[in-house]
Each structure stands twice: as C-alpha cells, then as structure tokens.
N, C-alpha and C positions, 0 to 999 in steps of 0.2 A: 828537196822539192816534193818527193812522194809523201813524206810525213805531213807536210802542210796540206797537201791535197786530201790526205786521209782525215785530217782534223776538220777541214771544211766539209767533207762528206759526212762526217759524224754529226757536225752541228746542223747541217741541212736535214739529215734524217730525224734528228730530234725535233726540229721545227715542223716537220711533216708528220710527227707522231708515229714514226716507224721505230718503235721502241727497241725491237730486237736488233736492228741494224745499228742504231745509235749505241746501244749497250756493247755490242761486240767490238765495234770500231774503237770506241773510247777505252774499253778495257785493254785492247791490244797496244795502244799507244803508250809510250814512255811517260812517266809522271812529269818529267821535266818539260814536256811539250804542252801539258795541260794547264790552263789557268784555273783559278779557284771556281769560276763560273762553270767550267767544263766538268769539274768534279761534282758540282751540284746537279748538272744535267745527267751525269752518270748515275747519281743517287736516285734521281727521279725514275730513270729508265729501269734501274735494278728493282726498285720497289714495285713499279707497275708490272714487271715481269715475274713478281713473286720471289725475289731474291733479297729478303730483308737484311741478311748479314752483310751482303755486298753493299747494300745501300748505307748501312751504318759505317762501313769502312770508307766509302766514298765521301760521306759527310765529314768524317774525321779528317780526311785528306784535304777537303775543301776548307775546313776551318784553319788548318795549319798553313795551307797555301795562301789564304787571305791574310793571315797574320804576317807571313813573309813578304807579302806585297803591300804591307801597311794599309790594309783595307779593313778597318774595324767593323764596318757595317756588314760586309759580306761574312766576316768571321762570326759576328753575332747571329746572323741569319742561319748559318750552318749549325751553330750551337743550339739555336732555338728549334731547328728541325730535328736535331738529335734528341733534345729533351722531350719533344712531343712524341716522337716515334718510340723512344724507350719507355715513356710513361704508358703509352698504349699497350706495350708488351708486358707491363707489370713490373718493370725494373725501375721502381720509383727512386731508389737511392742514386743509381747511376744517372738517371734523368735529372735529378736535382743538382748533381754535380755539374753537368753540362749547362744547365740553365744558369747556375751561379757564375760559371765561366763567361757565358754570353753577357750577363749583366755587368760583370767586371770589365769586360772589353769596352762596354759603352760608358764607363764611368767618366772618361775624359771627353765624351761627345756631349756637348751642351745642348745641341739642337734637339727638337722634338722629331725623332726619326721613327719610321714605320717599323723598324726592327724591334722596338720595345713592345709593339703590339704582338709580334710573333712570339716573343719571349713570354708574354702574358698567356698566349694560347698554351704553351708548354706548362706554365704554372697551373693553369686551370685543369689540364688533363692530369697533372701530377696529383692535385688535390682530389679530383674525382676518383683516381686510381686507388687512393688510400681511404676512400669513403668520407672525405671531409666535404660534404655537399654544401654546408653553410659557408665554409671558407671559399669554395668555388663560386658561390652564388653571385657576388658582385662583379666578377671578372668579365663575363661575356659582354656586358654593356660597355665596359671600358675598351674591349677589343673592337667592337663595332664602331665606337666613336673614333678610335685611332685609325681604323680603315677608312672611314669617311673623311677625316682630316687630310689623309694622304691619297685619297681617291684610289685606294687599293681594293679591287673587287674581291680578291681572294680573302683578305682579312674581313671585309664586310660580310661575305657569305658565311665564313666560319663564325664570326661573332653573332650574327642574326640567328644562325642555326642553334648555337649553344644558348642564346637568350631564350629561344623557344623551348629548348629541352628543359632548361631550368624552370621556366614557368609551368610546364606541364607536370614536372615532378612535384612541384609545390602546389598543385591543384588548380592553377589558372589555365585551364585547358584551351578555351576558345582564343584567348590572347596568345598563348603559346603557339597554337596552330597557325595563327595569322603571321607571326614572325617566321615560322618555319617555311610557310609558303613564300614569304618575301625573300628569304635566303635562296630559294630555288630559282628566282627570277634570273639572277646572274649566271646560274649553272645552265639553265635551259637556253639562255641567250649566247652561251659559249664564251662568256667573259672571264671565266676562272680557269686556272690550270687543271690538268687532268686529275692529279692527286686530290686536290681540294674538291673537285666535282664528285669523285667517287666517294669521298668521306661524307660530303653533305647529302648526297643521294641516300646512302645507307643509313645515315643518322635520321634523315627525314622519315624513311620507311619504318625504321625501328620505333620512332616516336609515335607514328600513327598506330602501330600495332599495340604499343603500350597503353594508349588511351582508348583503344577499341574502334578507331576510325578506319574500318576495313575498306570502305569505298575509296578513301583517299590513298590508303596503302596500295590498293590494286592499281590505281592510276600511276603512282610513282614507281611501282615495281615494273610495270610495262615500259616506262621511260628508261629505267635503269637497264633493263634487258636490252633495249635498243642501243643504249650507249655502250654497253659491253660488247655487243655484237659488231659494232662499228669499228672495234679495235681488235682484230683477230688474235694478236699476240698477247693481249692483256691477260694477266693471271690474277693480279690484285683485284679484289672486289667481286670476282666471279663466284667465289664460295658463298659470300653473303647473298649475292643475287640468286643463286640456286636455292638457298634456304627460303628466301622471300617467295620465289615461284612455287616452291613445294608447299608453303603455308597456304597459298591461294588454292593450289590443287586440292589440298585437304579440305579447305572451306567449301569448295564446289563439289566435293564428293569423289574426286578422282584419286582414291586412296593409293592404289597400286602405283600410279604415276608419281605420286608424292614420294613414295618410298624410293623409287628409282632416282628421282631428283635429289633427294637427301643423301643418297649414297654418292652421287656425283659431287655434291657439295663437300662432303667429308674428304673425298679424293682431291678436290681443288684446294682445300685448306692444307692438306698434306703437301701438295705441290708448292704451295706458297710458303712453306716453312712453318705452318701452324698459325693459329689465330685464336684469340680468347673466345670467339663465338663458336668454335668447333663443338663445345659442349652442348650448345643449343641445337646444332644439327643432329647430334645423337639423341638428345631429349625428344626432339620432334619426331625422329624416326621411331623411337620407342612408342610414342603416343599413337602413331599411325599403325604400327604393327599390332598394338593392343586392339585397336578398332577392327583390324582385319582378323583378329582371333589368333594371331601367332604369339602366344604368351611367352614362349621360350625366347623367340627372337626379340620381343620387347624387353625382356629382362636383360638380355645381352646388350641391347642398345642403351638402356638406362645405365648399365654398368660402365659403358664407355663414357657416358656423360659424366658420371661420378669421377672417373679417372682424369677427366679434363677440367675438373673444378666445378661442375654443375651439381644441383641436388635432385633434378628430375622429378620434382613434386608439383602437383599432386598425382602425376602419372604413376609413380611407383606405388602410391597408396591405392589407386584404382586397380592396379595390377594385382596387388595383394588381395583386394576385395574380390576380384574376378577369380582368384585361386582359392577363395574360401577362407582366407585368414583375416577375418574382420577385426579382431583385436589389434593385430599389427597395423592394419589399415587406419583404424580410428586413431591409434596412438600417433601415427605418422602425420595425419592431417592436423591433429592438435598441435604438434610441434611446428608444423609449417605455419599455421595461423599465428601461433605465439611469436614466431620469428619473422613475420612479414609485416612491414610497416609502410604506411602511406597508401592512399587510395589507388595510385597508379600501379602499384604492385598487387594490392589485395584483390582488386576486381578480377584479376586474371586467375587467381587460385581459388576463389570462393566457390564457383560452380562445381568444380571437381570435388572440393572438400565436402560440399553439401551432399553430393551423391553418395559419398562414403558414409557420412554421418547418418543419412536416411537409411542406408542399407543396414546400419547398426542399430536402427530404431531410435535414434537420438533426434526426435522431431523438434523439440523446443530449442535445442542448441542450433538446429538448422534454421529455425524461424528467425532467430536473432541475426544470423548471417544474411538471410534473405532481406531483412529490413536494411541492413548495412549496405548491401549491394544496390538496393533500390535508391538509397540516398546518393550513392556514387553515380549511378546512372543519370539522376537528375542534374547533378553537378557537371558531368561530362557532356551530356547531351548527344552522345554518339549512338548511332543505330544499333551496333552490335552489343554495346554494353546494356542498352535498354532491353534488347532481345534476350540476352543472357540472364538479366535480372528477372524478366517476366517468366522465363522457363523455370528458374529456381523457385519463384513464388508459386508457380503451378505445381511443382513437385511437392513443396511443403503443404500446400492446400490439399492435395490428394492424400498425403500422409495423414492429414487431419480429417480425412473423409469429408471434405468440403468442396464438392464439385461445382457449386455455384460460384465460388471464388476462383477455382482452378480453371474453369472453362474460358472466361474472358482473358485471363493472363496467358493461357496457352495459345489461344487464337491470336492474340496480339504478338506473341513471340513468333508464331508461324508467319504472320504477315511481314514482320520486320526481317526475319531470316530470308524469306522469299525475295524481298526487295534487294538483298545482297547476293542472290543466287547461291545461297549457302546450302547446297543440296543435303549434306549429312545432317545439319542442324534442323533443316526443314522437316526431314523424316522424323527426327527425335521429337520435334514439336507436335507432329501429327500423332505420335503415340500418346502424348499427354492429352491432346484433344480427344482422342478415342477413349482413353480411360475415363475422362470426365463425362463424356457423353454416355458411356455405359452406366456409370453410377447414377446418372440422371434418368436412366430408363430408355434412352434412345439407342437401341441395339443396332438398328440399320445404319444410323450415322456413325456409330462406333466402328462397325465392320468396315465401312468405306474408308475411314481414316487409317485404321490399322492395316488394312490390305495395301493401301497406297504406301504406307511407311515400310511395310515388309518388302514390297516389290522394289522400293528404292534402295533399301539396305542390301538386298540380294544383288542388284545391279552394281552397287558400289563394292561388293565383296565384304561388307561388314557383317560377317557371320554371327558374332555374338548378339548384335542388335537385331538381326533378322530372326534369330531364335527367340529373343525376348518378345518381339512383335508377334511371332507365331504363337507364343505361349499366351499372350493377351487375347489373341483370336480364339484360343481354345475355349473361351467362354461362349462363343457364338458358332464356331465351326466344329468339325469332327475332332477325334483324338489327334494330338500333336498339332492342332491348329489347321488341319487340312480342310480345304474347301470341298464342296460336293464334287466339283469337276476333278480335283486332284485325287479324290478317293476313287473315282472312275478310272483314271489313268493308272493309279497304283494297283488296282485289282487286275487290270489287264496285264500289267507288267508282271505281277505276281503269278499270273497264269502262264507266263512264258512268252507273251507276245512281244515282238520287236517294236521299235518306235514307229516304223512304217506301218505295221499292222495295227497298232493303236490308233494312229492317225486315220487310217481307213475306217476302222470300227466307229470312231467318234466324229468322223467328218471334220477333222482338224488337219492343219499342215504339220509336217514332220518337225518343223522348227518350233511350232507351238507346243507340241508334245515334249520336245527336248527342254523347253523352258519350264513346263509344268514339272518335269522330272527333276530338274535342277532345284526348283523350289521345294519339292518333296524331300529331297536329300538334305537341304538346308534346314528345313523345319524339324525333321526327324533326327538330324545330326548323324546321318549314316553316310557311308561312302560307296555303297554298291547296290545293285538291284536286288541282290540276295538279301542284304540286311533290311532293305525297304520291304521286301515281301514278307520277311519274318515279322516285322512290326505289324503289317496288315493282318496276318493270320493270328498273331498274339492278341490283337484288339478286336477280332471278329469283324473286320471290315469287309472281308470277301468270303 
C-alpha cells in the first residue's frame, strides 16, 4: 500500500510541477511499479533539474516499458524524445538510431498519429546538427501541420518556432518573426509542457538576437526570467537565461554586472551537465572583459570558448588589435569573413571586423563591408542592425576624411542606439559625432559629445574606450585630455592637498573631487596620486 501511495504522491508532484519531489520519489520506486508514462515523467523531471544522463536512461526505460505493454505510440514517443535530445547534444549517429527505431515501431500503425510529428522534430534537429539546413528546411511546416491536425499545442509551438527560425536564416526576417511570435502564444498562455516552453523561449530570444531585434529580445528575456524564477528547482534553461540577461546588461552599459551574470551562466551550464551554448557564455564574457580593459582575462575567456567549440571571433581579433598585433588581427578577420555565410550571421561580425580593418588602414576593404551591412539592415528592418550599419558607415567616412557623410550617419546611429537604451553603443556613437564635428570646425560641439562619451565610459568601467575618448579630447583640452577643472584638481593633489582640502579650495563637494580624480586617473592611465602628480610636473601643468 505504501508503494502505491508513493507512486500517487510522485504523480501529484509532477502535475504540480514540483520537479525535485517528483524526481526523487520516482527514482526511488522499483521499475516494476512504474508504467511507461511514469518513466516519461521521470525523464521530464530529470531534464528540468539539469540531469540529462538520467533523462536519457529514463527515456530508454520508457521505450522498453511501452514495448512490453504493447503500446507502440508511447514507445515511438520515447524514441522521438531520445532522438531529439541526443541530436541537440551533438550525438547525431545515436540520435538517428533512436529515430529509426521509433519510425520502425510505427510501421504497423496505419493511422495518422501525432507521434510521427515528434519523430519529425527529431529528424529536423538531426539535420540541423550536421549542418544540413536545406534538408531541414521543409520539416517545420510538416511538424506544425501535424500538430494542428491533432490539436497538440506542444507540436504546434515547436513547429511554428522552427518555421520562424528557418525563415530568418534564409533572409525572410519579418515573416519569420511573425511565426516566432505566434509560437509564443501557446507558451505564454500556459498551453505547452515546461520542456517545450523552455525550448521555445530560448529559441525565440536567440532568433531575435540573430536578426538584431534587440527590443523584442529584451521583452522575451524578461518573460523567460519570470518563467524560470517561478520554478525554484529548475536548472535547465537557467544557463541560457543568464546569458540572455548578461547580453542585455552589456547592451545597457552594465559591464561588470554582465561579467558576473556570465560567470553564473557558465556555472549553471556545468550544473546541468554542459550545453552546446556554453561556448557563447565564455565568448560573451571575453568580449565584456575586453571592453573593461582586462585583456588577460579576455584572452582566458576566449580560450575557454575555443575549448567548448566556439571560435570567439571577431572578439579575438579585436583583442589582438588592442595588444598591438594588427597583422594577426587583420588575418583573423579575413578568415572569419571568408568562412561566414548568410546575412543572419554576417551582420553580427561585420562591425567588429571593420574596426580591425580600419585600424590596419584598410579603408576600401572596410567600405565594401559597410555597403554590405547597409543592404542587410534594409532587408532586416531591425533598429539595432540599422544602428550598427550607420556606425560602421560613419567610421568609414571618417577614415575617408569625409565628415559631411560621417555626421548624419553617426547622429542616426546615436538616435537608434538611444531608443534601445544601449548605453555603451550610445557613447561610442557620441565619439563618432564628436570626431565629425571637430573635422567640420565645430570644436565646442565636439567637446560636448566627447566629454559626454568619456563620462559614460568611465561610469561603465570601459577604461580603453574612456582613454580613447580622452585622447580625442586632447585636441581641445589640456595634455592627456584633461579639462581646465581637472588640471586645477590635479595641481592641488600634486601639491599634497587631500580630497577634502581640494574641495574646500575649489568650492566643490568631496564627492565631486573624487569623481574628478577618478577621471584624471582614467585619462592618464595611472593608478596613484603620485603617478598623476608626476605627469603634471612632467607636462608643466603646475
């Protein structure tokens, strides 16, 4: 009697989405007590708790239990789940074997059954996993149709989501996004199972990022975070959710917070037994550390991305350029561009590649890429892609010493990035505006833009960009890009005055003096009052 009560308790816990309780109780029960459907529930709970190997074992037991119970539909469903899960793990040969077994089990089933749709999901993921996008292309529409025939919301959501992904990959962005939004209707309404909900959420956000629709990505990232938070024991999908949150933090200029979130993401992937996207977490962490000026840390993070199968470009090329190895950097971006096909992939690497090429003096090569990116932006119609394209166009125009073309492009980029609250990119666009204004003879306007950019970079902790902005200000300010007020503060500090004494002498608050001193340290790339004083005396400021 106790065993039966435990079984009912496990089933009730599963229905209440108490995954840990369901997993523990089902795991402790003897196999002879469990039906094939119980093994499927155990597999769900194991996967949601980040125990993929346990999930695979439970699915295998579900398949064999269903065969023993003469239930070919349940046996095929377990095989389909196994095929899809293994395909996502990159085990294409084993996945194909299970899918073939599921198809064979259904050979004697003459009816049109929904399980054939789930097997199609596995076949589609199998083809995507080996890079056969053309072979995968017709399958999502068939999956959606099967789901609709059988009124299966899980299959409909999966099919619509993959239809949308296929369309965006092949350049039909607006239609693809429409289908992706439609897939989310069933998820938001709570019509689909948790595993499908998590998969569709993450796929939706990834698709938005791929096409540069960052506003849409932000909305769904918030929704995914709430969904994850509502299930405290959940481990699956939390790694991806952390990456998505970190990407938004970086966009908004919260660089240090982004590093912390990416470190958490990597830890969650490890807890969940690994994930193909762990390379992305390390790549993103490398990019943010590079922006913060931690070049050694960035190099280590990029190395971790490589170990997990990523290539971390163009971040590694930008890192090489920052270290002064332009030949290596240029060679790397040329390899990246030569091996990157399709607008959905190229638009994400072109801006960084152009930065490297311009640093190497390759202006005409950069101009060709700027034109390509402009065409992609027109096709996609997404704000972030337009902004990135305009920023690239402004950089190329400035390299051509054509401020008349650079200024409108930079200002348009500034406006678009501002509409996305993209703090770091806004500051970078301000630098472009300031450079253009200076070439046009508007020194006051240039100083306003460059000072605003520098202050934003300092607040974000983006030391290399802050130094670059200060160097640009060197054309209008004092040595090292110091403002008149900063020179006053520096001279008093060089004379041995404390922050409180400087504040009294200049009628400022102590907090304001501390901020000026932080800016001075950043501009001069020094770490102490003594070094700053030495700079002041060396340049005759005091």
